[in-house]
N, C-alpha and C positions, 0 to 999 in steps of 0.2 A: 503493501501500501504506500510505505511512504518511498517506492523508485516512482511510483506512479504519479507523486504529488510532486515528487525532483523533475521529474520528466515533465508534467504540465507547468511547472514557475518558468523552466529552458525556455518551452515552447511561447511561453507568453512574455518571457522580456525579451525575444531574438523576433516577435513581431511587434512589440512596442517599443522597440530599440528606433534612437534616433537615427539617421542618416548621416553619416560625418566624412566617407568620401566621394561629396559632391562633383570631386571634376569626372572621376570614372559614374557617376551615375548619371551626368548630362551627355557621358559619350555614350553609355548604354541605350537612351533617348533619343542620341542621333542616330548612331545605326539602324534604328529602326524604318529610317526613311531609305536606308541603302537597297537601292536596285538591282544592285551589281552581278548580274548573272553570267555564269560560262557551262561552256557545254562540252564535256569530254570527246575525246576522240572516237568511243564509241557512238555516244549519243548521235557525233555528226554522222557517222556511216547508215546510219540507223533512221536518219534524216529523208532521205532522196533515193533515188536509184537511176542511173545517166538513160534510162530506159522513160519517150515517152510518149502517151496515149494516145497519140495520132501521126498526123503529117504536118508538114511544117507550122511553126507558128502556138502547138500545141504548148500545154504547158507540161511539168516533169511530174513522175508519179510517186505520191509522198507516203512514208509508212506511215501506220496508226499512229506511232507515238510522235510527232513533225505536229499531226493534227490535234491531240490532244494538249502538246505544250501552248502547244498556239490557241487554242479555247483555256486552257487553265490560266494564260496569261490575262485574254479578255475577262473572264470571273474576275481577277486577281484586280488588274485596275479600271472596272466598267469601261471598256473600249467597243466602240462599232465594228464590224469587219471591213470596212475597208481603211479605218484608224488602226484597226488590232496588225495589218498586214504592213503600213508604214513603221510600226512602232516596231512589229519582231525583225522588220528589212537592216531599221536601224541598231538593235542591238545585234544580230550578225555581221554588222559591218566593224563596227567597234570591235571583234572579236575577229576579224579576218578571217572569217569560216568561208569555205565555201562552198555556201549554198546560201538560197535562199526561202522570204516564205510563200508557201501555199495563196493562194490567190484567194482574195474574199469568196469570189463564189465556189472556190472546191473548199472552202476550210464549212460554209453555209451546207453544200451537198452529202461534203462527210462528215459533219456531225452529226446529221439524221440518222446514217448508219452505224455508226459506232456505238459503243455502249462505253460513253466518256465519263466518270464521274469527276467533272467539274465544277458542275452548280454547289458555292459553298451556301447559301441561303437556306438559311434550316423552312420546313416547310412550319408554319403556323398549327398547332394542335388548340382545343379545346375555343375557350370562347376568343373574340373577335373585337377589337373595334375598329369602325370605318366611319370614314369621311366622306360628305357628301359634298356635291357644287358640280356647275355647271361653267361650259363655253361657248364662245357664237363661233361659227363657222362661218365660212363666206363663200359663196357658189361662185366659181370664175365657168364663165363660157363665151358665149358672140357678144350676149349683154354689157359685159366688162370689157371688150375689145371695143365696142364699139363707143361706150365711156369715155375712154380713154383716146380712140382715133376724132371724132367729131364732136367732144367734152357736152356730149346729150345730160340731162338733166333728169335721169335713165335711177328708178329705183332701186338699190341695193339688194339682194335675197344671199335670205343667211337662213341659216340653219344652225339648232340649239343640241349642244352635246353634252349631256348626264352622266356620270362619273360618280362608281362610289368605290373609294380605293380601303385599304386596307391604312390602318395608319402605323402597323409596326414597320410592314413588309414591302409597300408601297405599291403594291401589287394590286391591277383591276379587276376585282370582283367583280362589278356590275356594269353594264352601260347602253347607252339609250338615245335613240336622237329624234327629236321631235321639229314641231314650226316653229318660229320665232313665238307665236302667240302665244306656246304654250309656256305657264309658268313651271318654278322648279317646285314648286310643291304638290301640283299636279304629275307631278313622272317620280315623285320619292316611292308610290308603292309597286310602281315598274321594276324599279331599282332592288326593292327588300326583298319581295314576296319571291322570285327564284332563287334567292337564296338557300343552299341547304346548309349553312353552316351556321352556329352558334351565336349572335350577335348580341355584346356586352354595350354597350353606346353607339350612338351614332350621332355625329359632330356634320355641323351645317352651318350657315349663317342665319342671317332674320330673314333670308325667302323660305322658309320653312317652320316660321313660326306661325300656324297654321291647327285649325283641329284636327282635320282631315293628316296631317302629320304627325301630331301627337299621338294619334290613332294609331296607322301604319307602324309606330315604333311601340306601340304596347303589344299589337298581334304578333308581332318578333320576342318578346320578350325581355326588350333590349333599355334602357338609360338614355333616355333624351338630352343633348347637350347643343341648346338652340338658343344665342341671347333672344332676348324681345327688341321687337322694333322700334321705332320711337314711336308711334304711334298708337302703342300699343294698353288697352286699357282691364 
């Protein structure tokens, strides 16, 4: 029993002990942002083959290791496929490696075929908090071109895009498209009803401060976080 108490006290002192080596501590924090990446000779040999997919102008054949490496970098740095291709080529040029990045089209197609475990975002379990809002979408077409060319006083055409977003993962869990005359509160039921996940809280702006919205949120068993409007009574 005494040994356990001594061990517990030693652990408590180690956790509560103040940091004195600030220089080493600061260097460790700085190293967290170091993105130095290096490929071994074996990795370079497993990157691509000298064989091409087809005729002239076709890209090289890349091994699964190359696609997995690129998609992992995409997940870590949150890059688009085109930006990912340039990012990987920059790293390979800094290493003077005799290889190049797979094209963004190749990464997109191969990423769907491979069982690559590169997604690091955890899947939300249990209750979720969602945020609802809408944005205007401008409809382009001949009317827009006619307005710019002839400076005609033509009414612009709009649509409203309603979104329900997971507050933790920022994933879109529901979406609806409506006419511009439809208010945000009228579409809230269409956003919440198809959801098969448990909702804890629903957050929105004053446009959702209506009785129908509160009723729709109550049906889902959630708590409404909606500020009252200026003319609320």
